[in-house]
C-alpha positions as CSV (number, residue, x, y, z in Angstrom):
1,X,14.5,-1.7,13.0
2,X,12.4,-4.5,14.5
3,X,14.0,-8.0,14.2
4,X,12.7,-10.6,11.7
5,X,10.3,-8.4,9.6
6,X,9.3,-10.4,6.5
7,X,7.8,-8.5,3.7
8,X,5.7,-10.8,1.3
9,X,2.8,-10.7,-1.2
10,X,0.0,-10.9,0.2
11,X,-2.6,-13.9,-0.8
12,X,-6.5,-15.1,-0.7
13,X,-5.8,-16.2,3.4
14,X,-4.8,-12.5,3.8
15,X,-8.0,-10.7,3.0
16,X,-9.3,-10.6,6.8
17,X,-5.9,-9.1,7.7
18,X,-6.0,-6.5,4.5
19,X,-9.5,-5.4,5.6
20,X,-8.6,-5.3,9.3
21,X,-5.2,-2.9,8.2
22,X,-7.5,-1.0,6.5
23,X,-9.5,-0.2,9.4
24,X,-6.7,0.0,11.5
25,X,-5.8,3.3,9.4
26,X,-9.3,4.7,9.5
27,X,-9.1,4.7,13.3
28,X,-6.0,6.2,13.2
29,X,-8.0,9.1,11.0
30,X,-11.1,8.8,13.1
31,X,-13.0,7.7,10.0
32,X,-14.2,4.5,10.8
33,X,-17.6,4.7,9.0
34,X,-15.6,4.9,5.4
35,X,-14.5,1.5,5.2
36,X,-16.9,-0.9,3.8
37,X,-14.9,-3.0,2.1
38,X,-15.9,-6.8,2.6
39,X,-13.8,-9.9,2.5
40,X,-15.6,-11.1,-0.5
41,X,-14.6,-7.6,-2.4
42,X,-10.8,-8.3,-1.7
43,X,-11.1,-11.5,-3.0
44,X,-12.8,-10.8,-6.0
45,X,-10.7,-7.7,-7.0
46,X,-7.4,-8.6,-5.1
47,X,-6.4,-12.0,-7.0
48,X,-7.2,-14.1,-10.2
49,X,-5.8,-13.1,-13.5
50,X,-6.0,-9.6,-13.4
51,X,-6.1,-7.7,-9.9
52,X,-7.2,-4.6,-9.6
53,X,-4.7,-4.0,-6.5
54,X,-1.5,-5.2,-5.5
55,X,-0.9,-6.0,-1.7
56,X,2.5,-6.7,0.1
57,X,2.2,-7.7,4.1
58,X,4.7,-7.1,6.4
59,X,5.0,-9.7,9.6
60,X,7.1,-10.6,12.2
61,X,6.8,-14.3,13.1
62,X,3.7,-14.4,12.0
63,X,2.0,-11.5,13.3
64,X,0.9,-8.7,11.4
65,X,2.7,-5.5,11.3
66,X,1.6,-3.7,8.2
67,X,0.8,-3.5,4.5
68,X,1.1,-1.6,1.1
69,X,-1.7,-1.9,-1.4
70,X,-0.5,-0.2,-4.5
71,X,-2.2,0.0,-8.3
72,X,-0.4,-0.1,-11.8
73,X,-0.7,3.3,-13.3
74,X,0.6,4.8,-16.7
75,X,1.7,8.3,-17.3
76,X,0.2,9.3,-20.6
77,X,3.2,12.8,-20.4
78,X,6.0,10.7,-19.5
79,X,5.0,7.0,-21.4
80,X,6.3,5.4,-18.2
81,X,4.5,2.7,-16.1
82,X,4.8,3.5,-12.4
83,X,2.0,2.9,-9.3
84,X,-0.4,4.8,-7.3
85,X,-0.1,3.7,-3.2
86,X,-3.4,3.3,-2.3
87,X,-2.7,2.4,1.5
88,X,0.1,2.0,3.6
89,X,-0.4,0.8,7.0
90,X,1.7,-0.2,10.2
91,X,0.0,-1.6,12.8
92,X,0.7,1.0,16.0
93,X,2.9,-1.5,17.7
94,X,5.4,-1.5,14.7
95,X,5.4,2.2,14.2
96,X,9.1,3.8,14.8
97,X,10.9,0.8,13.4
98,X,11.5,1.2,9.9
99,X,8.2,-1.4,8.6
100,X,6.7,1.8,6.6
101,X,10.3,1.9,4.7
102,X,10.8,-1.7,4.3
103,X,7.3,-1.6,2.7
104,X,7.6,1.3,0.4
105,X,11.3,-0.1,-0.7
106,X,9.7,-3.7,-2.0
107,X,7.0,-1.9,-3.5
108,X,9.6,0.2,-5.3
109,X,11.5,-3.2,-6.2
110,X,8.1,-4.9,-7.8
111,X,7.3,-1.5,-9.7
112,X,10.8,-1.4,-11.3
113,X,10.7,-5.6,-12.1
114,X,7.4,-4.5,-13.9
115,X,9.5,-1.9,-15.8
116,X,7.8,1.0,-13.4
117,X,9.5,4.4,-13.2
118,X,7.5,6.7,-10.4
119,X,5.2,6.1,-7.5
120,X,2.5,8.1,-6.6
121,X,-0.1,8.8,-3.5
122,X,-2.2,11.1,-1.4
123,X,-2.3,11.5,2.0
124,X,-5.3,12.4,4.4
125,X,-5.2,16.5,5.0
126,X,-5.1,15.9,8.8
127,X,-2.5,13.2,8.7
128,X,0.4,15.2,9.4
129,X,2.5,12.1,10.5
130,X,2.0,10.5,7.4
131,X,2.6,13.6,5.3
132,X,6.6,13.9,7.3
133,X,7.1,10.3,6.4
134,X,6.7,10.4,2.8
135,X,8.5,13.9,2.9
136,X,11.7,12.0,4.7
137,X,11.3,9.4,2.3
138,X,11.6,11.8,-0.9
139,X,8.1,12.2,-1.9
140,X,7.4,15.7,-2.9
141,X,4.1,17.5,-2.3
142,X,2.9,18.3,-5.7
143,X,1.2,21.8,-4.9
144,X,0.3,22.3,-8.8
145,X,-2.3,19.3,-8.5
146,X,-5.2,18.8,-7.1
147,X,-7.2,15.4,-6.5
148,X,-11.2,15.6,-7.4
149,X,-13.4,13.2,-7.1
150,X,-16.7,11.6,-8.3
151,X,-18.8,9.1,-6.2
152,X,-22.0,7.9,-5.2
153,X,-25.1,9.2,-7.4
154,X,-22.9,11.9,-8.6
155,X,-21.1,9.2,-10.2
156,X,-24.0,7.2,-11.5
157,X,-25.5,10.0,-13.4
158,X,-24.6,12.8,-15.5
159,X,-26.9,15.7,-16.3
160,X,-30.0,13.7,-15.2
161,X,-29.3,10.5,-17.3
162,X,-28.5,7.2,-14.6
163,X,-26.3,5.1,-16.1
164,X,-28.0,1.8,-17.4
165,X,-31.6,3.7,-18.2
166,X,-31.8,4.8,-21.6
167,X,-32.9,8.1,-22.8
168,X,-36.1,9.2,-23.3
């Protein structure tokens, strides 16, 4: 384990580091063109009275080592709170030293403190190293589920009706 890794809650001053971490992950997956988030997006949605996400930052003596971004969730079937991990990123210089495990443990601690009982996440199909990491940590692949997404024009329109325009 790397010495002196500190895990802390992200603050507004971390917006650029968060984006750098997301870009780092996208580069690892050869998906850089998909990261379009801006500092303004992070500041608008990640901080304030009702943040859309929570972020933890891992550092070694002030040097970025990784981050975990997670969202509050609720299981209607079990009646329990939980969290969805949107991104878990470890800087390549710190991989293999337990930084990801520390981030997960701190995330679990925060979720439990808010009354949560589970974590969920999805992993890019081609990211075998992440799949192996999560399985070693105890996550199981939910083979009975499939993730679907509605984005872009498909999200903005339904049966030819564009949101914001009245039916004729």
